[in-house]
C-alpha positions in Angstrom: 13.4 47.5 -15.3 10.7 44.9 -14.4 7.9 44.8 -16.9 4.2 45.1 -16.1 3.4 41.4 -16.4 6.3 40.4 -14.2 5.3 42.9 -11.6 1.8 41.5 -11.7 3.2 38.0 -11.2 5.2 39.2 -8.2 2.2 40.9 -6.7 -0.5 38.3 -7.4 1.4 35.0 -7.6 5.0 34.9 -6.7 5.0 31.3 -7.8 2.7 29.8 -10.5 -0.2 27.9 -9.0 0.9 24.8 -10.9 4.1 24.8 -8.9 2.3 25.1 -5.6 0.0 22.3 -6.6 3.0 20.1 -7.4 4.6 20.8 -4.1 1.4 19.9 -2.2 1.0 16.8 -4.3 4.4 15.5 -3.1 4.2 16.6 0.6 1.3 15.3 2.7 0.2 18.0 5.2 0.6 15.5 8.1 4.3 15.1 7.1 5.0 18.9 7.2 2.9 19.5 10.3 4.2 16.4 12.0 7.7 17.9 12.3 6.3 20.5 14.7 3.3 18.8 16.2 3.1 15.3 17.6 0.2 13.8 15.6 -1.9 10.7 16.2 -4.5 9.1 14.0 -8.1 10.3 14.6 -10.3 8.4 12.2 -9.3 9.6 8.8 -7.5 12.7 10.1 -4.6 13.4 12.4 -4.8 15.3 15.7 -2.4 16.9 18.1 -1.9 19.8 20.6 -2.0 23.2 19.1 1.4 24.7 18.3 0.0 28.2 18.8 -1.0 27.9 22.5 -0.9 25.7 25.6 -3.6 23.1 25.8 -4.2 19.7 27.4 -6.9 18.4 25.0 -6.0 18.1 21.3 -7.9 20.6 19.2 -5.5 20.7 16.2 -6.4 18.6 13.2 -4.7 17.8 9.9 -6.5 16.4 6.8 -4.3 15.0 4.1 -7.1 14.8 1.6 -7.9 18.5 1.9 -4.2 19.3 2.4 -5.1 21.5 5.2 -4.8 22.0 9.0 -7.4 23.4 11.4 -6.6 24.8 14.9 -10.0 25.1 16.7 -8.4 26.6 19.8 -7.1 29.7 18.0 -9.4 29.7 15.0 -6.5 29.4 12.6 -6.3 27.2 9.5 -4.4 26.9 6.2 -2.2 24.8 4.0 1.4 23.6 4.4 2.8 27.0 3.2 0.9 28.9 5.8 1.9 26.4 8.5 5.6 27.0 7.8 5.1 30.7 7.7 3.2 30.8 11.1 5.4 28.4 12.9 8.8 29.4 11.6 8.2 33.1 11.1 9.2 33.2 7.4 7.7 34.9 4.4 5.6 33.1 1.8 8.4 32.9 -0.8 10.8 31.4 1.9 8.1 28.9 2.9 7.7 27.9 -0.8 11.4 27.6 -1.4 11.9 25.4 1.7 9.1 23.0 0.9 10.0 22.9 -2.8 13.5 21.8 -1.9 12.1 19.1 0.4 9.7 17.9 -2.3 12.3 17.9 -5.0 10.5 20.6 -7.1 12.5 23.0 -9.1 11.2 26.5 -8.9 11.1 28.5 -12.1 12.7 31.9 -12.3 10.2 34.7 -12.7 11.0 35.9 -16.2 9.0 37.0 -19.3 9.2 33.4 -20.5 7.9 32.0 -17.2 5.0 34.4 -17.4 4.3 33.3 -21.0 4.5 29.6 -20.0 2.0 30.1 -17.2 -0.4 31.8 -19.6 0.0 28.9 -22.0 -0.8 26.5 -19.2 -4.1 28.3 -18.5 -4.9 28.2 -22.2 -4.1 24.4 -22.4 -6.7 23.6 -19.7 -9.3 25.5 -21.7 -8.4 23.8 -25.0 -8.4 20.3 -23.5 -11.7 20.9 -21.8 -13.2 21.9 -25.2 -11.8 18.7 -26.7 -13.4 16.6 -23.9 -16.8 18.2 -24.5 -16.4 17.5 -28.3 -15.6 13.8 -27.7 -18.5 13.5 -25.3 -20.9 15.0 -27.8 -19.6 12.7 -30.6 -20.2 9.6 -28.5 -23.8 10.6 -28.1 -24.2 11.5 -31.8 -24.6 9.4 -35.0 -20.9 8.8 -35.4 -20.6 7.3 -32.0 -23.0 4.5 -32.6 -20.4 1.7 -32.8 -18.5 3.1 -29.8 -21.7 3.1 -27.7 -22.4 -0.5 -28.7 -18.8 -1.5 -27.7 -19.2 0.3 -24.3 -22.6 -1.2 -23.7 -21.1 -4.7 -24.5 -18.7 -4.1 -21.6 -21.6 -3.1 -19.3 -20.7 0.6 -19.6 -24.1 2.1 -20.3 -25.2 5.7 -20.2 -24.6 6.4 -16.5 -21.0 5.3 -16.3 -20.3 7.0 -19.6 -21.6 10.2 -18.1 -19.9 9.7 -14.8 -16.4 9.2 -16.4 -17.0 11.6 -19.3 -16.3 9.0 -21.9 -16.3 10.1 -25.5 -15.5 9.1 -29.1 -13.0 10.5 -31.5 -14.3 10.3 -35.1 -12.3 8.6 -37.8 -12.0 11.8 -39.7 -8.4 13.1 -39.7 -9.4 16.7 -39.0 -12.6 16.4 -37.0 -11.3 17.7 -33.7 -8.9 20.2 -35.4 -11.6 21.8 -37.4 -14.0 21.9 -34.4 -11.4 23.6 -32.2 -10.4 26.0 -34.9 -14.0 27.0 -35.1 -13.7 27.9 -31.4 -10.8 30.2 -32.1 -8.1 27.8 -31.0 -4.8 28.0 -32.8 -3.0 25.0 -34.3 0.0 25.8 -32.1 -2.1 25.5 -28.9 -3.6 22.3 -30.1 -0.1 20.9 -30.7 1.0 22.0 -27.2 -2.0 20.3 -25.8 -0.9 17.0 -27.4 -4.0 16.8 -29.6 -2.4 16.9 -33.1 0.2 14.9 -34.9 2.8 17.3 -36.4 6.4 17.2 -37.6 8.8 18.5 -40.3 7.5 15.9 -42.8 3.8 16.6 -42.0 2.5 19.4 -44.1 -0.8 19.7 -42.3 -1.1 18.6 -38.6 -3.9 16.1 -38.1 -5.8 14.6 -35.1 -3.9 12.4 -32.9 -7.0 10.4 -31.8 -9.1 8.9 -34.6 -11.8 6.2 -34.3 -11.2 5.7 -30.6 -13.2 5.5 -27.5 -11.9 8.3 -25.3 -11.1 8.3 -21.6 -10.4 11.7 -20.2 -7.5 11.9 -17.7 -7.8 14.5 -15.0 -5.3 16.0 -12.6 -5.8 15.9 -8.8 -8.1 18.9 -9.0 -10.4 17.2 -11.5 -9.2 19.3 -14.5 -9.0 17.3 -17.8 -5.3 17.4 -18.9 -5.0 14.5 -21.3 -6.8 11.5 -22.9 -6.4 7.8 -23.3 -7.9 6.4 -26.5 -9.0 2.8 -27.1 -9.0 1.8 -30.8 -12.2 0.6 -32.3 -10.5 -1.1 -35.2 -8.6 -4.3 -34.7 -6.1 -3.2 -37.4 -5.0 -0.1 -35.3 -1.2 0.0 -34.7 -1.8 0.7 -31.0 -4.8 -0.7 -29.1 -4.4 2.1 -26.5 -2.9 5.5 -27.2 -2.3 8.3 -24.7 -1.8 12.0 -25.2 1.8 12.9 -25.8 3.8 14.4 -22.9 2.9 18.0 -22.5 3.4 20.9 -20.0 0.4 19.5 -18.1 0.7 15.8 -18.7 3.4 13.4 -17.5 2.0 9.9 -17.5 4.5 8.5 -15.0 3.4 11.0 -12.4 -0.4 10.6 -12.6 -3.0 8.0 -11.8 -6.3 7.6 -13.7 -9.3 8.5 -11.5 -7.0 9.9 -8.8 -9.2 13.0 -8.3 -12.3 10.8 -7.5 -10.6 8.0 -5.7 -8.9 10.3 -3.1 -12.1 10.9 -1.1 -13.3 7.3 -1.5 -9.9 6.0 -0.3 -9.9 8.4 2.6 -13.4 7.1 3.7 -12.6 3.4 3.1 -9.0 3.5 4.4 -7.6 1.7 1.4 -6.7 2.4 -2.2 -6.8 -0.2 -5.1 -4.7 0.0 -8.2 -5.8 -1.9 -11.2 -4.3 -2.1 -14.7 -6.6 -0.1 -17.0 -9.3 2.5 -17.6 -12.1 0.0 -17.9 -10.9 -1.9 -14.9 -11.2 1.3 -12.8 -14.8 1.8 -14.0 -15.7 -1.8 -13.4 -14.3 -1.5 -9.8 -16.4 1.6 -9.3 -19.5 -0.1 -10.5 -18.8 -3.0 -8.2 -18.8 -0.7 -5.2 -15.1 0.1 -5.0 -14.7 3.7 -6.1 -11.3 3.9 -4.4 -9.7 2.5 -7.6 -7.0 4.0 -9.8 -4.8 2.9 -12.6 -1.4 3.8 -14.0 -1.5 5.2 -17.5 -0.5 2.4 -19.7 2.9 2.0 -18.1 4.4 -0.2 -15.3 3.8 1.4 -11.9 6.4 4.2 -11.3 7.9 5.5 -8.1 6.0 8.7 -8.4 2.7 6.8 -8.8 3.6 4.6 -5.8 4.1 7.8 -3.7 0.6 8.9 -4.7 -0.8 5.6 -3.6 0.9 5.7 -0.3 -0.5 9.2 0.3 -3.9 7.7 0.2 -3.3 4.5 2.2 -0.4 2.8 4.0 -0.9 -0.5 2.2 -2.3 -0.1 -1.3 -3.8 -3.2 -2.9 -2.4 -3.8 -6.4 -5.0 -5.8 -8.3 -3.5 -7.5 -11.4 -5.0 -9.7 -14.1 -4.6 -13.4 -13.4 -2.3 -14.2 -16.3 1.4 -14.4 -16.9 1.5 -10.7 -17.8 -0.3 -9.8 -14.6 2.2 -11.7 -12.4 5.0 -10.0 -14.3 3.4 -6.6 -13.5 3.1 -7.6 -9.9 6.8 -8.6 -9.7 7.9 -5.4 -11.4 6.0 -3.4 -8.8 8.0 -5.2 -6.1 11.3 -3.9 -7.5 9.9 -0.3 -7.7 8.6 -0.5 -4.1 11.5 -2.0 -2.2 14.0 0.9 -2.4 11.5 3.5 -1.3 9.6 1.6 1.4 9.5 2.9 4.9 8.2 1.4 8.2 4.4 1.4 8.0 4.3 1.6 4.2 3.8 -1.6 2.2 1.8 -3.2 -0.6 -0.7 -6.0 -0.9 -1.3 -8.0 -4.1 -4.7 -9.3 -5.3 -4.3 -11.7 -8.2 -7.4 -12.3 -10.3 -8.5 -15.7 -11.6 -6.6 -16.8 -14.7 -7.7 -15.0 -17.8 -10.0 -12.5 -16.1 -9.8 -8.8 -15.5 -12.0 -6.9 -13.0 -14.5 -6.2 -15.8 -14.8 -10.0 -16.6 -15.0 -10.9 -12.9 -17.8 -8.3 -12.2 -19.9 -9.7 -15.1 -19.4 -13.3 -14.1 -19.5 -13.2 -10.3 -20.7 -9.8 -9.4 -19.3 -7.5 -6.6 -18.9 -10.4 -4.2 -16.4 -12.1 -6.5 -14.3 -8.9 -6.6 -14.6 -8.5 -2.8 -13.4 -12.1 -2.4 -10.3 -11.4 -4.5 -9.5 -8.3 -2.6 -10.0 -10.0 0.7 -7.4 -12.7 -0.3 -4.8 -10.1 -1.2 -1.3 -11.3 -0.3 1.3 -9.2 1.6 4.4 -8.0 -0.1 6.6 -10.4 1.8 4.6 -13.3 0.4 5.0 -12.1 -3.2 8.8 -11.7 -2.8 9.0 -15.3 -1.5 6.8 -16.6 -4.3 8.7 -14.8 -7.1 12.0 -16.1 -6.0 10.9 -19.6 -5.2 9.1 -19.9 -8.6 12.2 -18.9 -10.5 13.5 -22.4 -10.8 13.8 -25.9 -9.1 15.5 -26.3 -5.7 16.5 -29.9 -6.1 20.3 -29.5 -5.7 22.6 -27.7 -3.2 23.7 -25.3 -5.9 20.2 -24.3 -6.9 19.2 -23.8 -3.3 22.3 -21.7 -2.6 21.4 -19.6 -5.7 17.9 -19.2 -4.5 19.1 -18.0 -1.1 21.5 -15.5 -2.7 18.8 -14.1 -4.9 16.5 -13.6 -2.0 19.2 -11.8 0.0 20.0 -9.6 -3.0 16.4 -8.6 -3.2 16.2 -7.6 0.4 19.4 -5.5 0.0 17.3 -3.1 -2.1 15.4 -2.0 1.0 17.2 1.2 2.1 15.5 1.6 5.5 17.7 -0.3 7.9 14.9 -1.2 10.4 12.6 -2.5 7.7 15.4 -4.5 6.0 16.3 -6.1 9.4 12.7 -7.3 9.9 12.5 -8.6 6.3 15.7 -10.5 6.8 14.4 -12.1 10.0 11.2 -13.1 8.3 13.1 -14.7 5.4 15.6 -16.4 7.7 12.6 -18.2 9.4 11.2 -19.2 6.0 14.6 -20.4 4.8 15.1 -22.4 8.0 11.7 -24.1 7.5 12.5 -24.8 3.8 16.1 -25.9 4.2 16.6 -27.2 7.8 20.1 -26.9 9.2 22.2 -29.8 7.8 24.0 -30.2 11.2 20.6 -31.2 12.6 20.0 -33.7 9.9 22.9 -36.2 10.4 22.9 -39.6 8.6 19.9 -38.8 6.3 18.8 -41.1 3.5 19.8 -40.3 0.0 16.5 -38.4 -0.3 17.1 -35.7 2.4 13.8 -33.8 2.2 10.2 -34.8 1.7 8.4 -32.6 -0.8 5.3 -31.0 0.6 2.1 -31.0 -1.5 2.1 -27.2 -1.5 5.8 -26.8 -2.5 8.8 -26.4 -0.3 10.5 -29.1 1.9 9.0 -30.7 5.0 10.3 -33.0 7.8 13.5 -34.8 6.8 13.8 -38.5 6.1 16.3 -39.9 8.7 17.9 -43.3 9.0 16.9 -45.3 12.1 19.3 -45.3 15.1 21.6 -48.2 15.5 25.2 -49.1 16.0 27.3 -48.6 19.1 26.3 -46.2 21.8 23.3 -45.5 24.0 19.9 -44.5 22.6 19.5 -40.8 22.2 17.4 -39.1 24.9 16.6 -35.6 26.0 18.4 -34.6 29.1 16.5 -33.7 32.3 17.8 -30.1 31.9 16.3 -29.9 28.4 12.9 -31.2 29.4 12.8 -28.6 32.2 13.6 -25.7 29.8 11.3 -22.9 28.7 11.1 -24.5 25.3 9.6 -27.6 26.7 7.4 -25.6 29.0 5.7 -23.9 26.1 2.2 -22.6 26.3 0.2 -22.8 29.5 3.1 -22.1 31.8 2.0 -18.6 32.8 1.4 -15.1 31.4 3.3 -14.2 28.2 4.9 -10.8 27.8 4.0 -11.0 24.1 0.3 -11.6 24.9 0.5 -8.7 27.4 2.0 -6.4 24.7 -0.8 -7.3 22.3 -3.7 -6.8 24.7 -2.4 -3.7 26.5 -1.8 -2.1 23.1 -5.3 -2.9 21.9 -6.9 -1.6 25.0 -5.1 1.7 24.5 -6.0 1.9 20.8 -9.6 1.0 19.8 -8.9 1.8 16.1 -6.2 -0.8 16.0 -8.5 -3.3 17.9 -11.0 -3.0 15.0 -8.3 -3.8 12.4 -7.2 -7.0 14.1 -10.5 -8.1 15.5 -10.7 -11.3 13.4 -7.2 -12.4 14.5 -7.9 -11.7 18.1 -10.9 -14.0 18.2 -8.8 -16.9 16.9 -5.9 -16.8 19.4 -5.4 -19.5 21.9 -4.2 -17.5 24.9 -1.5 -18.9 27.1 -2.4 -17.1 30.4 -5.7 -16.7 32.3 -5.2 -13.0 32.7 -4.7 -12.6 28.9 -7.9 -14.7 28.3 -9.9 -12.5 30.7 -8.8 -9.2 29.2 -9.3 -10.6 25.7 -12.9 -11.4 26.6 -13.5 -7.8 27.7 -12.1 -6.5 24.4 -14.2 -8.9 22.4 -17.3 -7.9 24.4 -16.7 -4.3 23.4 -16.6 -5.4 19.7 -19.7 -7.6 20.0 -21.6 -4.7 21.6 -20.5 -2.4 18.8 -19.0 0.0 21.4 -15.3 -0.4 20.9 -14.4 3.1 22.1 -11.7 4.0 24.6 -14.2 4.9 27.4 -16.2 1.7 27.0 -13.1 -0.5 26.9 -11.8 1.1 30.0 -15.1 0.6 31.7 -15.1 -3.1 30.9 -11.5 -3.6 32.0 -12.0 -1.8 35.3 -14.6 -4.3 36.4 -13.5 -6.7 39.3 -11.2 -9.5 38.3 -10.6 -8.0 34.9 -8.9 -5.0 36.5 -6.5 -7.2 38.3 -5.8 -9.2 35.2 -5.1 -6.1 33.2 -2.7 -4.7 35.9 -0.9 -8.0 35.8 -0.4 -7.7 32.0 0.7 -4.1 32.2 3.5 -5.2 34.6 4.7 -7.6 32.0 5.1 -5.0 29.2 8.7 -3.8 28.9 9.3 -0.1 29.5 10.4 0.4 25.9 7.2 -1.2 24.7 5.0 1.0 27.0 6.1 4.2 25.3 5.3 2.6 21.9 1.8 1.6 23.1 0.9 4.8 25.0 -2.5 6.3 24.0 -0.7 9.3 22.3 1.6 7.0 20.3 1.2 6.9 16.5 -1.6 4.5 15.7 0.1 3.1 12.6 3.3 2.3 14.6 1.1 0.6 17.3 -0.6 -1.4 14.6 2.7 -2.6 13.2 4.0 -3.5 16.7 0.8 -5.5 17.4 0.7 -7.1 14.0 4.2 -8.3 14.4 3.5 -9.7 17.8 0.4 -11.5 16.5 2.5 -13.1 13.7 5.2 -14.2 16.2 2.5 -15.5 18.6 0.9 -17.7 15.9 4.3 -19.1 14.9 5.3 -19.8 18.4 2.0 -21.6 19.2 2.5 -23.8 16.1 6.0 -24.6 17.0 5.1 -25.4 20.6 2.4 -27.8 19.3 5.0 -29.5 17.0 7.4 -29.6 20.0 4.9 -31.5 22.1 4.5 -34.0 19.3 8.3 -34.4 19.0 8.6 -34.8 22.7 5.9 -37.6 22.7 7.6 -39.3 19.8 11.0 -39.2 21.6 9.5 -40.6 24.8 7.9 -43.5 22.9 10.8 -44.2 20.6 14.2 -42.8 21.5 15.5 -43.0 17.9 17.9 -40.8 16.2 15.1 -39.6 13.9 12.9 -38.5 16.7 15.8 -36.8 18.5 16.7 -34.9 15.3 13.1 -33.8 14.9 13.2 -32.4 18.4 16.4 -30.6 17.8 15.0 -29.1 14.6 11.9 -27.7 16.4 14.1 -26.4 19.2 16.3 -24.6 16.6 13.3 -23.0 15.0 11.9 -21.9 18.3 15.3 -20.4 19.2 15.4 -18.5 15.9 11.9 -17.2 16.6 12.8 -16.1 20.1 15.9 -14.3 18.7 13.8 -12.4 16.2 11.4 -11.4 18.9 14.2 -10.3 21.2 15.8 -8.0 18.6 15.5 -4.5 20.0 13.5 -2.0 18.0 14.7 1.5 17.0 
């Protein structure tokens, strides 16, 4: 027969709240709802047509920060469990079971032991909160004098101490234990909370944290569940010490300051991961409250998933020393197997020997903003890591480098993403190691070393011997490669501008790039001017942009560009298309556009050189540029999924 407590569990909470929280933490609301509703980005939320009725104007919104959906047409709202119940007609337990399986969460059996464990969890929250208050009081008291002086020396005065609930654990072996015992807390509960050191050879359990500045660690709801302690003594065995793993605390699944950074990341559209507790506080004081940190370990897959829930391209900000670069490189290996289209990382490397706290004190918020603004994309970091691994001065070493690079890319499981990374690296390899067939009769020093690393234009022997001078054929000079820019409207430019006109939010993200483009066609130039005008006026909304485009000659120019966009691209760029997918399409087109313009400029120089001196060297240069252009065009022509 089912006992009273178990019947109560079934009636009041079929599943423990901690399990439901864990499922929600792993499944963004937009992911669950997006299987039933076609969602598009609307500011920091998602919007779509109501699944509960017929409508033409979207009135259904999803908020991943709140983990909730709102249907203003029907007045309904709820969380992911309620959405599955309402759209699939299942019971609450069935909804939980389905979502738990998707999230990889194991559901506990409702037994006497499960009931006991849930009650213990409730008690742990209370015990750890009591410990946090004790540490806070000790920091403000007489025993916290040296800890306060240390914190003030790191620009962490009273306000940040209060804001982050910093504390101090006295050097006394039993200070916390005796305090909690006086509050009626048992030694067993203190041990389960990770607050005491215990064991078979320890007769009397004693405080885990002694003579340390204390940093409370909270869960996503803001409840303190653990601590990180920084030793005050230089003789301490461990400079930083975390709470031991408990029923509440798993350091590889949590981020320091996650509960506060979520809202700030949502508002700013980005999340910044730094290395330590003080770094997070320094970033917050510098005006970047969307900062988090792993808990004394290398970034884990679970932590990366939390970052991606807050932003599509988190910035990993590492110290500018050898250890910082190693941490950045380790993060690459964690990220590659789990990356998906639209999800990536950027890397902001601090000046040598400085962390965010040092940089804030020496250069102020502007210095930190400059470092973040110079963040390098993941593809750049992969290239840098492999190219820095050793010299490339022999064929064997260059071959080993190329093999390493391809092995790294093989870790990307998503086929589409892997294809694009390979195309990018192929272009870099072609620029670094030009095709030897195009470099005939080179001198004994085949490549000129560039100042910034890599290999530049080849050294080639002058033409001579029997045979006629090498010249470009009339057919080659009439080809599209020779025609280059200025020969008419470009489908790529049309894709960029039509997509931006349909998606003002994407326009705002690429505004700086847009202003720097040298447009090939007159229609593209006219439409770009209309888009830039909307940005200058501060009115980059869909209605304003349409109004500017519909004026006179601009309307005709825009229609001309629309006709150039391939049917497959039109569906990708439609107003209801996913904004992130549109951004990626346009960003890729911008990258290709810049490369093509650079190559066309180099092509004109090679053409002039060949016309002035029809040497083997100049013809080989022309052939090389032609090959790189062909490779670029092949990349662009690769069909998307």
